[in-house]
C-alpha positions as CSV (number, residue, x, y, z in Angstrom):
1,X,39.1,26.8,-2.9
2,X,35.9,28.6,-1.3
3,X,35.1,30.2,-4.8
4,X,35.0,26.7,-6.5
5,X,32.8,25.3,-3.8
6,X,30.4,28.0,-4.0
7,X,30.1,27.8,-7.8
8,X,29.4,23.9,-7.6
9,X,26.7,24.7,-5.0
10,X,25.0,27.5,-7.0
11,X,25.3,25.0,-10.2
12,X,23.4,22.1,-8.3
13,X,20.7,24.2,-6.7
14,X,20.1,25.7,-10.2
15,X,19.7,22.3,-11.6
16,X,17.5,21.0,-8.7
17,X,14.0,21.8,-9.9
18,X,14.6,19.9,-13.1
19,X,15.2,16.5,-11.2
20,X,12.6,14.2,-11.0
21,X,11.7,12.6,-7.7
22,X,11.4,8.8,-8.3
23,X,11.6,5.5,-6.2
24,X,10.1,7.1,-2.8
25,X,9.5,4.1,-0.8
26,X,6.2,3.9,0.9
27,X,5.5,1.2,3.8
28,X,2.5,-0.2,2.0
29,X,4.0,-0.3,-1.5
30,X,6.0,-3.2,-2.8
31,X,6.8,-2.9,-6.3
32,X,3.8,-0.5,-7.3
33,X,1.5,-3.4,-7.4
34,X,-2.1,-2.4,-7.1
35,X,-2.8,-5.2,-5.0
36,X,-0.9,-4.1,-2.2
37,X,-2.9,-0.7,-2.1
38,X,-6.2,-2.5,-1.6
39,X,-8.1,-3.4,1.6
40,X,-7.1,-6.3,3.7
41,X,-10.5,-8.0,2.8
42,X,-9.9,-8.0,-0.8
43,X,-6.4,-9.1,-0.5
44,X,-7.6,-12.3,1.5
45,X,-10.5,-12.9,-0.9
46,X,-7.8,-12.9,-3.8
47,X,-5.7,-15.3,-1.6
48,X,-8.8,-17.6,-1.2
49,X,-9.1,-17.7,-5.0
50,X,-5.6,-18.6,-5.5
51,X,-6.2,-21.3,-2.9
52,X,-9.0,-22.5,-4.7
53,X,-7.5,-22.6,-8.0
54,X,-4.6,-24.7,-6.7
55,X,-7.5,-27.6,-5.8
56,X,-8.9,-27.1,-9.6
57,X,-12.0,-25.2,-8.4
58,X,-13.4,-21.7,-9.2
59,X,-14.2,-19.7,-6.0
60,X,-16.6,-16.8,-6.5
61,X,-17.2,-14.0,-4.1
62,X,-20.5,-15.7,-3.4
63,X,-18.8,-18.8,-2.0
64,X,-17.2,-16.9,0.8
65,X,-18.8,-16.5,4.1
66,X,-18.0,-15.5,7.6
67,X,-15.0,-13.4,6.4
68,X,-13.0,-12.0,9.5
69,X,-9.8,-10.1,9.4
70,X,-8.0,-9.5,12.6
71,X,-4.7,-8.0,12.4
72,X,-2.4,-10.3,10.6
73,X,-4.9,-13.3,11.0
74,X,-8.0,-14.0,9.0
75,X,-10.5,-16.7,8.7
76,X,-13.4,-17.5,6.1
77,X,-16.0,-20.1,5.4
78,X,-15.8,-21.2,1.6
79,X,-17.7,-23.4,-0.3
80,X,-15.7,-25.8,-2.8
81,X,-18.3,-27.5,-4.8
82,X,-20.8,-29.4,-2.1
83,X,-17.7,-29.2,0.7
84,X,-17.6,-26.3,3.1
85,X,-14.1,-25.7,4.6
86,X,-12.8,-23.3,7.4
87,X,-9.8,-21.6,5.9
88,X,-7.2,-19.8,8.3
89,X,-4.9,-17.4,6.7
90,X,-2.1,-15.2,7.9
91,X,-0.2,-12.1,6.6
92,X,3.6,-12.9,5.8
93,X,5.5,-9.8,4.0
94,X,2.8,-8.0,2.6
95,X,1.0,-11.3,1.5
96,X,-1.7,-13.6,2.6
97,X,-1.2,-17.2,3.0
98,X,-3.4,-20.1,3.6
99,X,-2.0,-21.7,7.1
100,X,-4.5,-24.2,7.7
101,X,-8.0,-25.5,6.5
102,X,-10.8,-27.5,8.6
């Protein structure tokens, strides 16, 4: 019985260098998207652009001022046409979401 176990163990060890290491979970990774690997400021800008698209407006980086990221909260002053808005965002499960506007 010991002989069979030894043969199986040696066989597994012989095949080990050919095994590919895949699907290693990383804390900052969710699906391998490049957006999750970027800086928080870039993620907030993308969330603001998505917010503007929902309001049928185009938001350029020049339209964003006073961007502040503090942990899981962020604020930014944006210009949508002739109107300025102060937008408050919060990070929820690796994603920035607009929670309030002034």
